[in-house]
C-alpha positions as CSV (number, residue, x, y, z in Angstrom):
1,G,0.0,0.0,0.0
2,N,0.9,3.6,0.1
3,I,2.9,5.2,2.9
4,M,2.4,8.9,3.6
5,L,5.5,10.4,5.2
6,S,5.7,13.8,6.9
7,H,9.0,14.4,5.1
8,R,11.4,12.7,2.7
9,V,14.0,11.4,5.1
10,V,14.2,7.7,5.7
11,H,16.6,6.1,8.2
12,A,18.2,3.3,6.3
13,P,19.2,0.0,7.9
14,L,22.7,0.0,9.5
15,T,24.6,-2.3,11.8
16,R,24.8,-0.6,15.1
17,Y,26.9,-2.9,17.3
18,R,24.7,-2.3,20.3
19,S,23.9,-5.9,21.2
20,D,25.5,-8.0,24.0
21,S,27.8,-11.0,23.7
22,T,24.8,-13.2,23.0
23,F,23.9,-11.0,20.0
24,S,20.8,-9.8,21.9
25,P,19.7,-6.2,21.5
26,T,20.3,-4.2,24.7
27,D,18.6,-1.3,26.4
28,L,21.0,0.9,24.4
29,T,19.4,-0.5,21.2
30,V,15.9,0.4,22.5
31,E,17.1,3.9,23.3
32,Y,18.8,4.3,20.0
33,Y,15.6,3.6,18.0
34,A,13.4,5.5,20.4
35,Q,15.5,8.6,19.9
36,R,15.3,8.4,16.2
37,A,11.5,7.6,16.2
38,S,10.7,10.6,18.5
39,V,9.7,12.8,15.6
40,P,6.2,12.0,14.3
41,G,6.2,10.7,10.7
42,T,9.7,9.2,11.0
43,F,10.2,6.0,8.9
44,L,12.9,3.7,10.3
45,I,14.2,0.4,8.8
46,T,15.9,-1.6,11.5
47,E,19.4,-3.0,11.1
48,G,20.0,-6.3,9.6
49,A,20.1,-9.1,12.1
50,F,22.1,-12.4,11.8
51,V,19.9,-15.5,11.6
52,T,22.6,-18.0,12.7
53,A,25.7,-17.9,15.0
54,E,27.7,-19.5,12.1
55,G,26.6,-16.6,9.8
56,S,27.7,-13.9,12.2
57,G,31.2,-12.5,12.1
58,L,30.8,-9.3,14.0
59,L,30.8,-8.9,17.8
60,H,27.9,-7.1,19.3
61,A,25.9,-7.1,16.1
62,S,22.3,-8.2,16.4
63,G,21.0,-11.7,16.0
64,I,17.5,-13.1,15.8
65,W,17.9,-16.9,16.0
66,T,17.2,-17.5,19.7
67,E,14.1,-16.8,21.9
68,E,16.3,-14.5,24.0
69,Q,17.1,-12.4,21.0
70,V,13.5,-12.3,19.7
71,T,12.3,-11.2,23.2
72,A,15.0,-8.5,23.3
73,W,13.9,-7.2,19.8
74,K,10.3,-7.0,21.0
75,K,11.4,-4.2,23.3
76,V,12.3,-2.1,20.3
77,R,8.8,-0.7,19.6
78,I,7.3,2.6,18.7
């Protein structure tokens, strides 16, 4: 469908390295996205997340292959 934005700026996906040693997003991740979503009409695309431990090669990048990681990502809400 159509998305109406208040402006033409979109925050593209980036790797933020704000996760812990288990690749779970931390409170800093929640704060980071909350700050950027504080302006009404903001359109954010979250960072890419690794889907397996074997596929990850970056410390403190985000993952989404365990229940712990999924639960942590659910805290990143607007």
